[in-house]
C-alpha positions in Angstrom: 144.9 175.1 145.0 146.6 171.8 145.3 146.9 172.3 149.1 143.2 173.0 149.4 142.3 169.8 147.4 144.8 167.8 149.5 143.1 169.1 152.7 139.7 168.0 151.4 141.1 164.5 151.0 142.7 164.6 154.4 139.3 165.6 156.0 137.4 163.0 154.0 139.9 160.3 155.0 139.6 161.3 158.6 135.8 160.7 158.4 136.5 157.4 156.5 134.6 158.9 153.5 131.3 158.7 155.4 128.8 161.0 153.8 131.4 162.0 151.2 130.7 161.5 147.5 133.7 159.6 146.2 134.7 156.8 143.8 137.5 154.3 143.8 139.3 152.9 140.7 141.8 150.1 140.9 144.2 149.0 138.1 146.5 146.1 138.1 149.5 145.7 135.7 152.1 142.9 135.5 155.5 143.2 133.9 159.2 143.0 134.5 158.6 140.3 137.1 156.3 142.3 139.3 152.7 143.0 139.7 151.5 146.6 140.5 148.2 147.5 141.9 147.2 151.2 141.9 144.1 152.6 143.7 142.7 156.0 142.9 140.0 157.9 144.8 138.1 160.9 143.5 135.9 163.3 145.4 132.6 164.0 143.7 131.8 167.2 145.6 134.4 169.9 145.9 132.0 172.6 147.2 133.9 172.8 150.5 137.2 173.6 148.6 137.8 177.3 148.2 138.4 178.2 144.6 137.1 174.8 143.4 135.6 176.4 140.3 139.2 176.9 139.1 139.9 173.1 139.3 
């Protein structure tokens, strides 16, 4: 299942997320003398992922 979801992200990324329902969340934390920024992307439509109902 994880491989199928990863493939969905690879395909969406190759299309630069054009016509792909997705959201981006960014968090920033500071501590221990450094600043960390994390970016997360979610796909809103997993209909192209086999077995997506199991997700």
